C-alpha positions in Angstrom: -93.6 -14.4 -47.9 -93.1 -14.8 -44.2 -90.9 -17.9 -43.6 -91.6 -18.4 -39.9 -88.4 -16.8 -38.7 -86.1 -18.5 -41.1 -83.2 -16.6 -42.8 -79.7 -17.3 -44.0 -78.5 -14.2 -42.2 -76.2 -14.8 -39.2 -74.4 -12.5 -36.8 -71.5 -14.0 -34.9 -68.6 -12.6 -32.9 -66.1 -12.9 -35.7 -68.3 -12.8 -38.9 -71.6 -11.8 -40.3 -73.7 -12.9 -43.3 -76.2 -10.3 -44.2 -78.7 -11.5 -46.8 -81.3 -9.5 -48.8 -84.3 -11.0 -47.0 -83.2 -9.2 -43.8 -82.2 -5.8 -45.3 -83.8 -2.7 -43.6 -83.5 0.6 -45.5 -82.8 3.6 -43.3 -82.3 7.3 -43.9 -78.8 8.7 -43.4 -77.9 12.4 -42.9 -75.7 12.3 -46.0 -78.4 11.0 -48.3 -81.1 13.1 -49.9 -83.6 11.4 -52.1 -82.8 7.8 -51.1 -81.9 5.4 -48.3 -79.2 3.0 -47.3 -78.8 -0.6 -46.3 -76.1 -0.6 -43.7 -74.2 -3.9 -43.8 -71.5 -3.3 -41.2 -70.3 -0.4 -38.9 -68.3 0.1 -35.7 -71.6 -0.6 -33.9 -71.4 -4.1 -35.3 -67.8 -4.7 -34.5 -66.0 -3.5 -37.7 -63.5 -0.7 -37.9 -65.1 0.6 -41.1 -68.6 1.2 -42.4 -70.1 -0.3 -45.5 -73.6 0.2 -46.9 -75.5 0.1 -50.1 -76.9 3.6 -51.0 -80.1 3.4 -53.1 -80.7 6.8 -54.7 -83.8 8.0 -56.6 -83.3 10.0 -59.8 -81.5 13.3 -58.7 -80.9 11.8 -55.2 -77.5 12.7 -53.7 -74.9 11.3 -51.4 -73.2 14.2 -49.6 -69.6 14.2 -48.4 -68.7 12.8 -44.9 -65.7 13.5 -42.6 -64.0 10.2 -43.5 -62.5 8.9 -46.7 -64.9 7.1 -49.0 -64.9 4.5 -51.7 -68.0 4.3 -53.9 -68.6 1.5 -56.5 -71.6 1.9 -58.8 -73.8 -1.3 -58.9 -76.7 0.0 -60.9 -77.6 3.2 -62.8 -75.3 6.2 -63.3 -74.0 8.9 -61.0 -71.8 11.9 -61.3 -69.3 13.3 -58.8 -69.8 17.0 -58.0 -66.9 18.9 -56.4 -68.1 21.6 -53.9 -65.2 23.9 -54.6 -66.1 24.3 -58.3 -69.0 24.1 -60.7 -67.4 21.2 -62.6 -68.6 17.6 -62.7 -66.9 14.5 -63.8 -68.2 12.2 -66.5 -70.9 9.9 -65.2 -69.9 6.7 -63.4 -71.8 3.7 -64.7 -71.9 0.2 -63.3 -68.4 -0.9 -62.5 -67.2 2.7 -62.2 -65.9 3.9 -58.9 -64.5 6.9 -57.0 -62.1 7.2 -54.1 -62.6 10.4 -52.2 -59.9 11.1 -49.6 -60.7 12.4 -46.1 -61.4 16.1 -46.3 -62.6 16.0 -49.9 -65.8 17.9 -50.2 -67.6 16.2 -53.1 -71.0 14.6 -53.5 -72.4 11.8 -55.7 -75.6 12.6 -57.6 -77.8 10.0 -59.3 -78.7 10.8 -63.0 -81.2 7.9 -62.8 -82.2 5.5 -60.0 -78.9 4.1 -58.8 -77.4 1.6 -56.3 -73.9 2.3 -54.9 -71.6 0.2 -52.7 -70.1 2.6 -50.2 -67.1 2.0 -47.9 -66.2 4.7 -45.4 -63.3 4.7 -42.9 -61.3 7.3 -41.0 -57.9 7.6 -42.6 -54.8 6.3 -40.7 -51.9 8.6 -41.8 -48.7 7.1 -43.1 -45.7 8.3 -41.2 -43.7 9.3 -44.3 -46.3 9.8 -47.1 -49.1 12.3 -47.7 -52.7 11.1 -48.1 -53.6 9.8 -51.6 -55.5 12.1 -54.0 -59.0 11.5 -55.3 -59.3 8.8 -57.9 -62.0 8.0 -60.5 -61.9 4.9 -62.7 -63.7 1.8 -63.9 -63.2 -1.9 -63.0 -62.4 -2.6 -66.7 -59.4 -0.4 -66.5 -57.8 -2.5 -63.7 -55.6 -5.4 -64.9 -56.9 -8.9 -64.1 -54.3 -11.1 -62.5 -54.6 -14.8 -61.6 -54.6 -15.6 -57.9 -51.4 -17.4 -57.0 -51.1 -18.7 -60.6 -54.7 -20.0 -60.8 -56.2 -18.5 -64.0 -59.7 -19.6 -62.9 -59.6 -17.0 -60.1 -59.0 -13.4 -61.4 -58.3 -10.5 -59.1 -58.6 -6.8 -60.1 -57.1 -4.3 -57.7 -59.2 -1.1 -57.8 -56.8 1.1 -55.8 -53.1 1.5 -56.5 -50.7 -0.7 -54.6 -49.3 2.2 -52.6 -48.8 2.5 -48.9 -50.4 5.9 -49.0 -53.7 4.0 -49.0 -54.7 2.4 -45.7 -57.1 0.0 -47.3 -57.5 -2.0 -50.5 -60.6 -2.9 -52.6 -60.6 -5.7 -55.2 -63.0 -7.6 -57.3 -62.5 -11.4 -57.5 -64.0 -13.6 -60.2 -64.2 -17.4 -59.9 -65.0 -19.8 -62.7 -67.4 -22.5 -61.7 -65.7 -25.0 -59.4 -62.8 -22.6 -58.6 -61.8 -22.0 -55.0 -59.4 -20.1 -52.8 -56.2 -22.2 -52.6 -56.2 -22.3 -48.8 -58.1 -21.5 -45.7 -57.0 -18.0 -44.8 -56.5 -16.6 -41.3 -55.0 -13.1 -41.0 -54.9 -9.8 -39.2 -56.9 -8.0 -41.9 -60.7 -7.6 -41.7 -62.9 -7.9 -44.8 -66.2 -6.5 -46.1 -67.4 -8.6 -49.1 -70.4 -8.0 -51.4 -71.5 -10.7 -53.7 -71.9 -9.2 -57.2 -72.8 -12.3 -59.2 -73.1 -16.1 -59.0 -72.7 -18.0 -55.8 -71.0 -20.7 -53.9 -70.0 -21.8 -50.4 -68.2 -19.7 -47.9 -66.5 -21.0 -44.8 -66.4 -18.5 -41.9 -64.8 -19.7 -38.7 -66.1 -23.3 -38.3 -69.4 -22.7 -40.2 -70.2 -23.2 -43.9 -72.7 -20.9 -45.7 -74.3 -20.9 -49.1 -73.9 -17.4 -50.6 -75.5 -15.7 -53.6 -75.6 -12.4 -55.5 -76.6 -9.6 -53.1 -75.3 -11.1 -50.0 -72.8 -9.2 -47.8 -70.2 -10.8 -45.5 -68.1 -9.2 -42.7 -65.0 -11.1 -41.5 -63.2 -10.0 -38.4 -59.4 -10.2 -38.1 -58.2 -13.8 -37.7 -61.6 -15.3 -38.8 -60.8 -18.5 -40.8 -62.2 -18.0 -44.3 -62.5 -20.0 -47.6 -64.6 -19.8 -50.7 -65.6 -22.2 -53.5 -67.7 -21.2 -56.5 -70.7 -23.3 -57.4 -73.2 -23.3 -60.3 -72.8 -22.9 -64.0 -71.9 -19.2 -64.1 -68.8 -17.4 -62.6 -69.0 -16.1 -59.1 -67.8 -12.5 -58.4 -67.5 -10.3 -55.3 -66.2 -6.9 -54.3 -63.9 -7.2 -51.2 -62.4 -4.6 -48.8 -59.5 -5.1 -46.5 -57.5 -2.8 -44.3 -53.9 -2.7 -45.5 -50.4 -1.1 -45.4 -50.6 -0.2 -41.7 -49.0 -1.7 -38.6 -51.4 -3.8 -36.6 -50.8 -1.8 -33.4 -52.3 1.2 -35.2 -55.6 -0.5 -36.0 -58.6 1.3 -34.3 -60.1 -0.6 -31.4 
């Protein structure tokens, strides 16, 4: 229903809240048999691109020149390597793939699927080679309490190695749990709400957030989250990592 121009979505200099009522689905050259909701990109101020790919059955997401992280939200997909006829076991919800820059591999939907996709040009480490491709499931990542708080559990989906120039985690909050402090730091974030909801502070504004919402946070944007409701709140969060700030793309 038309709400006379009202939306929770906002677009500010140092943060963006992108809510489903404003999603526009567009074709991308890398997608056949589907479309994408682009949440953030360099055109919007971020140094990375994040979108939700929505694939029909047999739809594909072809390789791109940058590195890619893909997290399955719904349905099942398989990774197909161009250099061989082999395919990996299907990735189901919670499954994910890290494909390094230069890896020629596509994602093919075995049924209608939704995939959270993060793409970023790789910043080489001065002493380490780029990391290899990685395929796993969130359940295989160890859950650790955030700063000793067992009501906030963090799962690191990529190895804690300086070979990677970004990190992706899931964070799960029990109802009433919060971040222990207002954070302000050099890293930028892309955050996709996977379940539940709560209140997010971004800069000097406070926003209700719920499943399906996306948030971009620029470097040094003050940020804080508190979970509300009767069920846990959970999100997938990206941050650039392991690189000197002077090397961050403009």
